[in-house]
Backbone as numpy.savetxt, mean C-alpha at the origin, in Angstrom:
# Nx Ny Nz CAx CAy CAz Cx Cy Cz
5.36 -4.12 -6.39 6.40 -3.38 -5.70 7.54 -3.19 -6.70
8.10 -2.00 -6.69 9.19 -1.73 -7.62 10.55 -1.63 -6.94
10.55 -1.48 -5.62 11.82 -1.37 -4.88 11.67 -2.11 -3.56
12.41 -3.18 -3.38 12.26 -4.00 -2.17 12.72 -3.29 -0.90
13.30 -2.11 -1.01 13.75 -1.35 0.16 12.97 -0.06 0.33
11.77 0.02 -0.27 10.96 1.23 -0.19 9.49 0.84 -0.05
8.92 1.07 1.12 7.53 0.69 1.38 6.54 1.45 0.51
6.94 2.58 -0.04 6.05 3.40 -0.86 6.10 3.02 -2.34
6.77 1.94 -2.68 6.95 1.58 -4.08 5.91 0.59 -4.60
4.88 0.24 -3.81 3.86 -0.69 -4.29 3.10 -0.08 -5.46
2.86 -0.89 -6.49 2.13 -0.45 -7.67 1.27 -1.60 -8.20
0.17 -1.24 -8.82 -0.64 -2.21 -9.57 -0.25 -2.06 -11.03
-0.03 -3.18 -11.69 0.37 -3.16 -13.09 -0.52 -4.09 -13.90
-1.02 -3.59 -15.01 -1.88 -4.39 -15.88 -1.02 -5.25 -16.81
-1.61 -6.26 -17.42 -0.86 -7.11 -18.36 -0.31 -6.32 -19.56
-0.95 -5.20 -19.91 -0.50 -4.42 -21.06 0.44 -3.28 -20.67
0.88 -3.25 -19.39 1.93 -2.32 -18.97 1.50 -1.07 -18.24
0.18 -0.82 -18.11 -0.28 0.34 -17.36 0.07 0.13 -15.89
0.60 1.15 -15.22 1.04 1.03 -13.83 0.57 2.24 -13.03
0.07 1.99 -11.83 -0.41 3.07 -10.97 -0.08 2.73 -9.51
0.26 3.75 -8.72 0.55 3.55 -7.31 -0.68 3.14 -6.52
-0.49 2.53 -5.39 -1.57 2.06 -4.53 -1.80 3.06 -3.41
-3.07 3.44 -3.18 -3.43 4.29 -2.06 -3.73 3.36 -0.87
-2.75 3.17 -0.01 -2.86 2.20 1.07 -3.96 2.60 2.06
-4.12 3.88 2.34 -5.21 4.32 3.22 -6.57 3.94 2.65
-6.76 4.14 1.36 -8.02 3.80 0.71 -8.28 2.30 0.79
-7.25 1.50 0.61 -7.42 0.05 0.70 -7.82 -0.39 2.11
-7.30 0.29 3.14 -7.70 -0.03 4.51 -9.18 0.28 4.72
-9.64 1.42 4.19 -11.06 1.78 4.30 -11.91 0.76 3.55
-11.46 0.34 2.38 -12.20 -0.66 1.60 -12.35 -1.95 2.40
-11.30 -2.37 3.08 -11.35 -3.64 3.81 -12.02 -3.53 5.18
-11.82 -2.39 5.88 -12.25 -2.31 7.28 -13.27 -1.21 7.56
-13.64 -0.42 6.56 -14.68 0.58 6.72 -14.14 1.95 7.12
-15.08 2.89 7.18 -14.75 4.28 7.51 -14.01 4.35 8.84
-13.02 5.21 8.91 -12.24 5.36 10.12 -10.95 4.55 10.12
-10.83 3.61 9.20 -9.59 2.83 9.11 -8.53 3.65 8.37
-7.27 3.40 8.72 -6.17 4.08 8.03 -4.97 3.15 8.02
-4.00 3.49 7.19 -2.81 2.67 7.05 -1.73 3.12 8.02
-0.95 2.17 8.48 0.22 2.45 9.30 1.40 1.70 8.71
2.58 2.10 9.10 3.80 1.52 8.56 4.83 1.44 9.68
5.43 0.29 9.86 6.45 0.17 10.90 7.86 0.49 10.41
8.12 0.26 9.13 9.47 0.52 8.60 9.36 0.96 7.15
9.61 2.23 6.85 9.49 2.72 5.48 10.48 2.07 4.50
11.46 1.36 5.02 12.42 0.66 4.16 11.99 -0.77 3.86
10.85 -1.20 4.44 10.38 -2.58 4.25 8.94 -2.55 3.73
8.70 -2.88 2.47 7.36 -2.81 1.90 6.36 -3.77 2.52
6.81 -4.71 3.32 5.91 -5.70 3.93 5.47 -5.31 5.34
5.71 -4.09 5.77 5.36 -3.69 7.13 4.12 -2.79 7.21
3.34 -2.70 6.12 2.08 -1.96 6.15 1.04 -2.71 6.98
0.19 -1.97 7.66 -0.93 -2.57 8.39 -2.08 -1.57 8.41
-3.27 -2.05 8.71 -4.45 -1.19 8.85 -4.80 -1.05 10.32
-5.32 0.13 10.68 -5.71 0.39 12.08 -6.98 1.22 12.09
-7.60 1.25 13.25 -8.79 2.09 13.47 -8.50 3.04 14.59
């Protein structure tokens, strides 16, 4: 996460500095299968993401 007040700021960063944003919908499908999607309760809080079907 790059901004503690922005839910869209999550990033994966490698040890050598490469950084890329996270596709939260894709991660929900990876964990819960086809038909799953991401939801967010507060766009100002990066810890409010959840997966739903």
